[in-house]
N, C-alpha and C positions, 0 to 999 in steps of 0.2 A: 682568319682563325686557323690554327693548326688542325688539319684533318687527322682522323684516327689512324688511317693507313700509313701516312707519312711518319707519324709518331711511332707506330709499330715497327717500321723499318729501322728507324734510328735506334730504338730500344733493342731490337734484334742484333744490330751491328755491335752495340756495346756489350750485350750479353755474350756474343761470340768472342770478343776480345778480352773480356774481364779475366779469364783464366791465365792468359799470357801477358796481358798488359793491365795490371791492377790499378795503376794511377789514372784517375779520371782525366787529368790534363793530357796525358799521352794518348788516351782513347780518343779524345776530341781531335787531337792533331792527326792521328791515323785516319779517322773518318774524313776529316777535312781534306787531306791530301788525296785520298782515294776518290772523293766526290769531284774534286777539281780535275783529276786525271780523267775520270769518266766523262765529265762535261766537255772537256777539250775534244775528246773523241766524238761526242755527239755533234759538236759544232763542225768538225771535219766532215762527218757523214752528211750533215745537212747541206754543207757547201757543195759536196760532190753530187747530191741528188738534184741540186738546182743548176747543175752544169758547170760548177766551178771546180777548184782543186783543194786538196787538203792543205791547211795552213800550219798545223802543229806537228803532226806525225808524218814527216817526209824526210827524204835524204837518209842519213845514217840513223835517224830516229824513227823511221817508218816501222822497224821491227818491234818497237815498243807500243804500237797501237793497242787499244783496248781489245780489238778483235783478235789480234795475235796472242794477247795474254790468255784469251779463252779458247785458243786453238785446241780442239779435242785430242790432237796428236801429242800434245805436251803432257808429260807425267807431272805428278804433284811437285817433285823436287825441281823439275825444269821450270814449271810455272813460278815457283817461289823465287828461284834464282833470277828469272827474267824480270819479274815485278820489282824485286829488291834492287836490281841493277838499274832499272828504269827510273825509279823515284830518286835514286842517288845521283844520277846523271842529268836529270831533267833540268836542273838549274843552269846547265851548260848549253841547253838547246837554244840556239840563236833565232829559231823560228818562233819562239814564244815571246810575247810582249813582256816587258820588265815586270809587270804585276805578277804574272804567273811564275817567272823565274824566281822572284822573291819568295813566293809561296813555297817553292820546292827547295829553297836555300837550307842547307844542313839537314834535309829530310833523310830518313833511313828507316829500315824495317827492324823493329826491336825484338823480333822473335823468329824462329826458324822451324815452324811447324807447318808443313804443307796443307794438312787438313783444315787447320784454323784459317789459313789464308784463303783457301778455296771457298769455304763457307762464308767468310767475310766479304770477298769480292762478289760472290753470287748475290748477296744482299744489296751491295752497292749498285749492282747491275740493274736493280729494279727501279732506281732513280733515273729520271730523264731531265735534261737541262732545259730550262726556260727562264724567262725573266718575271715570272708570276710572283705575286706576293706570297703564294703558298710555299715556295722554296725558301724565301727569306725567313718566313715564320719557322720553317723546319730547322734552319740553321740556328736561329735564336733559341729554339728549344734545345738543340744540341749544346749551345753555349750555357744554357741554364744548368747543365750538369755541373759546371764549375761552381755555381752558386750553392749547390746542395752538398758540396764536399768540403771537409775541414781545411786541409792545407791549401786548397786552390781557391778558397773563398775570397782571398784578397783581390782576386781579379773581377769579382762580380758584385754589382750593386743591385738590390732588389728592383725588379722592373717597375713596380708601382711607385717606388720612390723616385726613380729616374723620370717617369712620366709626370709625376707631381711637380718636380723641379722645372721641367720643360714647360709645363702649362703655366707656371708662375712667370717665367721669363718671356714666353711668347715670341720665339724667333720668327723673323719675316723672310720672305722669299729672296730679298735683295741683300741680306745681311751675311757677313762672314761668321762662321761658327767654328770654335776651337775647343778641343779637349787635350790639355797638355800631359795627361796621364791616362790615355784612352783605353787601356786594357783591351777588351773585345769590341770596342766602339759602340757600346750600348747607348751612351748619351747622344752620340752623333746620329744613330739610327732613329732614336726617339724624336730628336729635333727635326729630322727629315720627314718623318711620318706626320709630325704636327703641322709642318708647312704644307704638305700635300693635303692633309685633312682640312686645314683652314682655307685652302683654295679650291674647295669642292662645292661651293654654294654660289648661286647666282645673286644678283643684287636684291632680289625679292626674298632671299633666305631659303629658297627651295633647294633641296639636295640634288646634287649632280654627281656624275661619276668621279671617283677619286682623282684629284689632280687636274680636273677638267678646266680649272681656272688658270692653269700654268701653260704658257706657250713654249715653243722650242727654245727660245732665247732664255726664258725663265729657268727651264730645267738645266740648260747648259751652265747658267750662272750658279745655280745651287750646287751642281757637281763640282764646280771650281772653288766654291766658297767654303767647303767643309774640309777641315784639317784635323789630324790627330797625331800626337807624339807618344811614344812609349819606349822605355829603356830596354824592354825584353823583346828579342827577335821572335819568340813564340807568339807573344801578344800581337805584334805587328802582323804576323801571318794571318792570325784569326781575324783581325780587324779588316785586312784587305779582302778576305773572302766574304765577310759579313757585308761590307759595303758593296762589293761587286754583285752579290746576289740581290741587292736592293737597287740595282740600276747604275751604280757608279762604275763606269767602264775603266777609268783611271783614277782610283781613289788616292787621295793625298794623305797617306799614313806613313810616318817616318820613324825610323829607329833613331831616337834622339833623347838625350838627357837634358831636360829643361832646366836643371839646377846647376850643372857643372859646365855646360857648354853655352856660349853666348852667340853661336852662329846665327840663330833665328831671333835674337833679342829684338830686332827692329820690326818684327812682324806683329801686327795688332789685330784684334777681332772685335766685332760688334757684340757677339754672344760667346761667353765662356762657361762651360758646364764641366764639372769634374768631381770625382771622389778620389783625391790624390792619396798616395801611400801615407799611412799614419806613422810607420816605424822608420827610424833612422838607423843606419848601420853603426856598429860599435866605433866610437871615435867621432861620429857625426858625419854630416855631408861636408865636402870641401867645395863650396860654391865659388862661382866667379865673382867679380867685384862690382857688378852693376846693380845689385839689389839695394833697395832703400833701407831695408831692415837687415842688420847684420846678425846672422845666426848660422848654426850648423844643424838645425832641426828641419827635417824635410817638410813637416806640416806647416811650419812658419814660412819657409821659403816658397812653397807652392802657392799659399794665399797671397803673399807679396807679389809673386810672379803674375798671378791672374789679375790682381788689381792694377798693376802697372801696364798690363798689355790690353786693357780695354780702350776702345776708341772714345772720343768725348761723349758720345751718347751710348756707350757700351753698358752691358748688363752681364752679371755673373751669378751663378748659383754654385756653392761649394760646400761639400760635406766636410766637416772638421771634427776632430776629437775634442773632448771637453777641455783639454789643456789650453787650447786656443781661447776658450771662453773666459777662464778665470785664473789660470796660473799666473803667479806674480813675478816669475823670472823675467829678466830684462827684455829678452827678445819677444816674449809673448805680449808683455805690456806695450812695448814699442810698436808692435804690429797693430794692436787694437787702437792705439793712439793715432797711428797713421791712417787707418780706415775711417776713423771718426773725424779727425781734423781735416782730412783731405776730401771729405764728402763722398765717400764710397758706400757706406753701410746704410741700408734703409729698413731691413727686417732681419730678425733672427728666429728660426723655428727650431725648437728643442724636440729631438726625436727620442723615443722610449729606449731604455736600456734593453739590450737583447736584440736590437734591430738587425745586427750582423751575425747573430748566432747561426750555425754552431761554431764558427771559426774565430769569432772575436766578441767578447762581451763589453767592449769599450762603449761608453756613452758618447753619443754624437749629436751635433746640431748642424743646421744648414745656415750659412751666411748668404744673404741676398745683397748683391752690390748693384748700384745703378747711379752713375755719376751725375746724370741730369736730374734724376728724381731726388737724390739726397740733397742737392743744392736748394731745393724748393721747400724743405722742411727742416726744423731743428729737432725732430723727434725720430726715434727708431721704434718700430713695432715688434713686440715680442709675442710669440705664440707657442703653444705647446701641444705636441701630438702624444697622447697617452696610449691610444690604440691605433694600429695601422691595418687592422683586418686579419692579422695573423697572430698565432701564439708567439709569445716572446721567449719560450723555452728553446731547447736544443733543436727540436724538429721543425719549428716554424711552419706548422700546418695552418691552412686557411681556417678561419673561424666559421665560415659558412660551408654548406655542402657543395660538392663539385657539380658543375653544370657542364656535362659532356667532358671534353678534354681539358677544360680550363676553369680554375676556381673563379667564382664571381664574388665580388664584394657585396656585403650587406651594409648599407649606410650606418646601421646601429653599431657595427663593429669597427668602424674606422672614423677617425677624426679628420682625415685628410680632406674630404670635400668641404667641411666647414672652415678649416684653416685656409684652404685655397680661396674660398669665397671672401674671407676677411682680408687676405692679401690683395686681391683684386679691388675690393671696395676701398681699402686704405690708399692704394696707389691712385685710383681714380679721383678720390677726394683731394689728394695732394696736387695732382696734375691740373685739376679744375680750380685750384686755388681756394678750396673750401675744406681744409683739414678738419674743421670743427663739425662737419656734416657726417664724419665717420662715427658709426655706432656699432661696436663689436657685437657679434652674435655668438661668441664663445667666451666662456668664463676665464680662459687662460690669457686672453688678449690684454696686453699692457703696453701703453705708450710711454716711453722714457725720453726726457729731454736730454740733448747732448751735453747740456751744462751739468747734468747729474753725473755723467761719466767723468767729466773733468773734475768735479768736486770729490769724486771717490778716489782720485789720485792714481788708481791702478787701471782705470778704464774697464773695469770688470763688466762682462757681458752676460752675467747671470741675472735673469729677470727677478729672481727672488731677492737679490740685493736691493732692488728698488720698489719691491712690492710692499705696500703698507696695508695692514689689516684695518679695514674701515670700521670704526666704532662710533656710535652716537650715544655718549654719556654712559651710564650704567646699564649694561644689557642684562636681561634675565633670560637665560636659556631654558627651554622646555626640559623637564626631567622626565625621562621615560624608563620603564622597566625593561630588562633584558627579555622578558617574556613577550613584549610587543615587537621585539626585533628578531628573535631567533626561535627556531623550532629544531628539535633533535632529529638528526639523520643517522641511520644505522645500516646503510647499504654495505654489503660485502663486495670485495673485489671480484670474487668468483673466477670466471674463465677469461677475464680481460688479460691481454698480453702486451708486452712492451710498454709497461706503465711505470713511471718513476716512483720510487719509494722516498718518502719524506719523514723528517723527524722534527719535533718541537724542542727548541733550546731556549734557555733562560735569556741568553744574551742576544740571540739573533732571530728569535721567532721560528718560523717554519723554514727549513732548509732541506736540500737534497741529501739523501743518505749517501749517495756516491761522492758528494762533495766532502762529507764529513769522514767517511770511512774509505774513500778512494776505491769503491767497488759498487756494483749494482746487484741487488738481491734478485735472484732468478724468479721469473713469474710464477713458477710452480710452487715456490715457497711462500707466496703471499695470498693464496686463494682465500684464506681466512682473515686477511687484513681488511680494514675499513676503507671504503671509497670516499675520497674527498674531492668534490668538484670545484671548479673555479669559483672564487669568491666565498667559499665556505670557511668556517672558523674551526680550528683544531685546538682543543684544550687538553693539557696534561696536568696531572695533579702532583704536588699541591700547587694550585694556581696563584697562591700569594707570592710565589717566586717569579711571577710574570711569564709562566709557561703558556703563552697564548700566541697564536699566529694565524694569519689569513692566507689561503692558498690562491695566489693571483698569477701563478706562473704557467699552469697547464690547464687544459680542459678537464683533465681528471688525473688524480694521483692516488697513491696508496699510503696509509699510515698504520702504525701498530694498532691492534685491537684494544690496547690499553687506553687509547685516547678517545675522547668524545668529539663527535662532529656536529656542528651546529649550522643550520641553513638560515641565511638571512631572508627575512620576509618583506623588507622594505627596500625601495630603490633610492630614497633620498638620503643615502648615507655614503660618505667617503670612507672607504675601508682603511686607508692609512690613518685617518682621524680616529676611527673607531678603535683600531689596534693601539694607538697611542694612549687613548683614554683608558682602555681595559688593562694596559700594562703599567699604568702610572702608579705612583706611591699611594695616592688617594684610593684608587681601586683596590690595591693589595690590602690596604687596611680594612676595607669593607669585606674582602674575602676572609681575612683572619677572624673578624668578628662573628662570622657565620660558620666557621669550621667546627666540627665535632670530633671527639676522640680524645684520648689521653696522651700523655707524653710518651708512653711506651708503645703506642700504636700510631700508624700513619693517620694524620688528621686530614679530613677532606670535607667537601661541601655537598650537601644533598642537592639534587638538581632543582628541586622546587625553591630552595633557598638561593641558589645561583640566579635563577630566573627572576626572583623578586628584587634583586639589586637594581637600583635606579641610577642612571647616568645622565649627564647633560647632553642635549642634542640641539645645537644651534642650526640655523638654516644651512642648506648644502653649500652655498657660496661662502659663508663664514667658515664652514669646516675646511674648505679648500684653502682659504687664506691662512688659516691656522696651520695647516699641514705645510704650506709653502714657507711660512715664517719659521717653523721648527726646522725644516729641511735646510734653510739658509744658515741657521745657527749650527746645525749638525755638520755641515761641510767644513766649517771653520774648526770645529772640535776635532773632526777626523784628521784634517791636515796637521793641526797642532800636535795631536797624539803621535803621528808618524815621526815628527821631529823629536819629541820627548823620549819616546820609546827607542828610537833608532840611534840616538846620539851617545857616543862614547869618545873620550879623548883619543886621538889617533897620533901616536908618537912617530910612526913611520912617516906620515905626511909632514909633521912639524919639523922633524929633524932633517928630512930630505930638503925642505925649503931653506934650512940654515946651512946645510952642507950637502953638496951633490951626492955624496956616497951614503947619505941618510944614517939610519940608526946603526948600521954596521961600522960606521967610521969612528964611533966612540967605543972606548974600552968598556967591556961589561965586567962589573965587579960583583962580588958576593954582597948581598944586602947587609948581612950581619957585620961586615967590616966597616959599614958606614953608620952604625947605630951605637949610641952610648948606653942604651937601655932597651931591653925587650921584656915585657911582663904583662900579666893580667891579674885579675883578682878572683874573689869568690863572693858568693852571696852570703851575707852575715848569718850566723846561726839564728834560726827563727824565721828566716826567709822574709816574706812580705810583712810579717808581724813586727819586724824591726824598722820598717819604713815609718817616717814621720812626716807631718805636714810641712814643716820648715826645717832646714838644716843644710847639710852638704849634698850637692848634686850627686846622684848615683846613676851612672850611665849603663844602660843595658843595650843589647843588640838592636832592639827596635828603635833606639834613638840614633843609630848610625846608618845613614842612608847613602845614596850614591853622590859623594862629594859634599854633603851637607849634614849637619846634625839637627835633629828635630827634638826639642825638649818640651813639646806641648803636653805630653803625658808623662813628664819626668817623675822619678821617684827620688826620695831624699832619705839620708841616714843621719844619725846624730854625730856631732863633732868628735866624740870619743871613739866611736866605731871607725870613723875616717882615719883617726890618728893611729889606731891599732893596725889597720890594713895599709901599711906604708908602701908595699910594693905595688899596690893598685892605684896609688895617687897620681892624678893626671896634672900635667903642667901645660900652660898655654903654648900652642904650636906643636904639641904632640900629635902624631898621626895615629888615628884609631882604626883598627881593622877587625871586622867580624870574622871569627875563626871556626864557627860551628853552625850546623843547621842550614835551613833554606836561605838564610841571609849571608852565607859565607862569601867573602870577597868584597862586601860593601866597606867603603873606607871614607873617612872625613878627617879634616884637621880641626882640633879643638881650639877655638879662638876666644873662649870666654876668659874673663879675668877672675872668675870665682873658683873656689876649690871644688874638686870632684874626684870620684873614684869610679872604676869600672868593675863589672862583674866578670865571671869566668869565661864568658862568651866573647869578650872583647879584649884585644891585645893592644898594648901601648908600644909604639915604635918611636923612639926618641933619637933625633939626628945628632951625630957627633960634630956637626958644623960643615961637613963637606957636601951635604945634600939638602936642598931646600925642602921643607916639609910639604909644601903644595906640589912640588915636582914629584916627590915620592908618592903622595896620595893620588895624583892624576895618573901616574904610571900604574899603580895598583889597580885602578878601575878601568884602565884602557884595555883594548882588546889584547895587546901583548901581555900585560900584567895578568889579566883574567885567564889567559891560556896557561900561563905558568901555575897559577893558583889551582886551577882545576886539574892540572897534570900531576900535582904532588899531593893533593888532599887525600885523606884516608879516612877509614871508619866503616865499620860493618853495618851499623844500623842508621848512621847519619854521617854526613860529611864533616870532616874536622881537619884543622891545621895545627901542627905543633911548632914549638919554637925553632927546632932544628930545621924543619922544612922552610920556615919563613926566612931564617938566616941564610940558607943555602940558595935562595932565589938569586938569579942574576939580573942586574939592572944596569942600563947605560949610565955613565957618569960624565957628562960634558962639564965644562967649567961653570961656575956658579952664575956668571952673567948670561950664559946660554940657557941654563935652567930657568932663570928668571924670565927670559924672553919667551920661552915655551909656556911657562905658567901664565904670562900675560896674554899670549895668544889664545890659550884654552879658556881663560877667564872671559875673554870677549865672546867666544862661542857659547860659554855657559850662560852668559847673561841673556843671549838670544833664546836658549833653551828654557831658561827660567821664565822669560817673557811668554813663551808658548804655554808653559805650565799655568801661568796666571790667566792666559787667554782661555784655556780649557775651563778653568774654574769659573770665569766670568760668563762664558757662553753656556756652560751647563746650568748655571743659575738662571740665565735668560730662558732656557728651555723649560726649566722647572716653573718659572713664573708664568710662562705662556699657558702651561697645562693647569696651573693653579687658578689662573684667571678664568679658564673655562669652567672648572668645578665651582668656583665662587659665583659664577653667573655674571 
């Protein structure tokens, strides 16, 4: 365990540098270089004291010895110049082993302040080189700085997650271990420690000194068996030092790009552990040709690489982003199919959102591969970690109090021990040939047959896809009052500092204020705010709008004093389930029934009436199943919404595919020159009073949507009124364009055979035959067309387009056959979009039915 004095020295060194070297990664590099420099001098002194000679600081490099750096006759500037010159030249010192030369490669002094350097080196001088675990722990503490900083977080995986993965894999003393994206070598160090620890007991199970079960040959083999690759020379340097301080005299860490170079393709490993980069550069990776899965996405290629580089009995644990789990793009699906059909995958562990805060909010999972194990079963085990022992907010503070210098886990705050136990139990059951003997001890455990992946066609690895809510006939759920669930809390924030401020929104529940307003309210301004602790409910009025949210992100947060805070009194409640029920349409109807007040005053609910409301509460396991079922539907809805909301016809792309010079290759003409008629109508005298139940269709702006007309709420006028308004009569294949208000720019082609008129908010654009109606309509709603519309629209109180502005718009005019080809291409895209719109409707209805089923019992 890291001792407090060593921790203090490292913190002091960082504090000295921070004014001149604000970047945490650069601070770590400067401390690393200085420590290695000092340790080489210590080893030279030790050699001389034992009757030998200096190995490192000799010949022309003797003047750079640590002792000479601290020569009292040197002034501050002279000391700075000598040290700066030394670390720059040290990679050329042929007296140094290659390891040390690599550490000093490209090293330099990033500041020129003599006083800062003197204080810094004085602190480094307090360290003494040895091979003890103490120094290794000290360096790991230094590397943890990277894990607590935003832009450097990509280099660091939380230590407890690394250890968890290593414990699942269980590396052995005679096995080769590889991390192909090693960063600071955290996985390699954890695997090494695991092997040492597991070889520290005698046959009777009695504890012996660490590593006492390893002989000299074992240790030599371990040092030779560990390898790491990284594309960054800075990370290679840190990995080399980290391993060296843990006893690896010649660590095998290589600056190597696992994805674009195939120089080491024929090297395999028994154990592979990694958290590879999630992000791909713009344009994607340009990999070599030996991968089984063809892709330019780094996360896909890394998983493929690790699967293909396992020995026949090899095992791997890989952290992956959620795209690997369920994205339907070809490479992702191909990778999942490869892992399943080639017997690699045996378990998937879902990690909680926020695991990699503060530098990445991406949702992740761990894939466990084992070629020998997967061949013995046709099932994959899915498990879910909901709590890992730390807050899932930006600070990632331990949920338990500190124990000395190192936070200790409380089992009640971490699902990892239970998940680990289930993984070990399932593996043993499969190895013993008794898979039916496995009985899960966690509610999240789910065994899925490989045939189900095949049946799903996309080989989706989301457990919720295969989770079935277990029901036995007609269930009757207990109805309980909110009074039995909640009690009011009214604590004020007071003098608490650095506390996040949150708001309740109708659409998203409880969210951070700084996420909404891009700022954080200063602590001094929130003393009168209310304190909301973890798992407490915040209610804003009127609550019939669904303004309810549970605070599950922080240990404590602040909310406006206008909100009510309610503390949960029972533990057999899933908060996601409870929030779903309390925000449902059925619950809102109950709120409305109990509201008091008149139309002219804000209506609200008395607290006693709120507490008297009864809601259904099924058993906890059923609650979780319902939440999972809704979550699986919601993911589909969210994905489909992105397609529907983000799609617009892209003329730049379509024309570029038909002609290399794209849209600029076609002459742009005035729209008015291609129209035989432009006009709109009026609302008949009497307005809505002139509407009839049956008659001629009367088109208003709400009927013209993006590319389609919707007449589900159509109005009608009498035949005589239609004939009087001749300039507003619509013909089949006319293009309709909304010209006022919030719907300005929406356009559709009228394809009905029946007579119709438009009102004053809709303009008719009739082609003269040189322009396809659907080509014109698609151009108007494309990004290019919308940019023109919004650049010319006018109006003081509301947006508006006039005929002159419309006629003056410029539009590309390729030949009719090209127009029709573009229309056909866009129609194919539109059919996919409309399919997603229908998908949203179907799955929103499914969510509604799930919730209704709960209320109906």
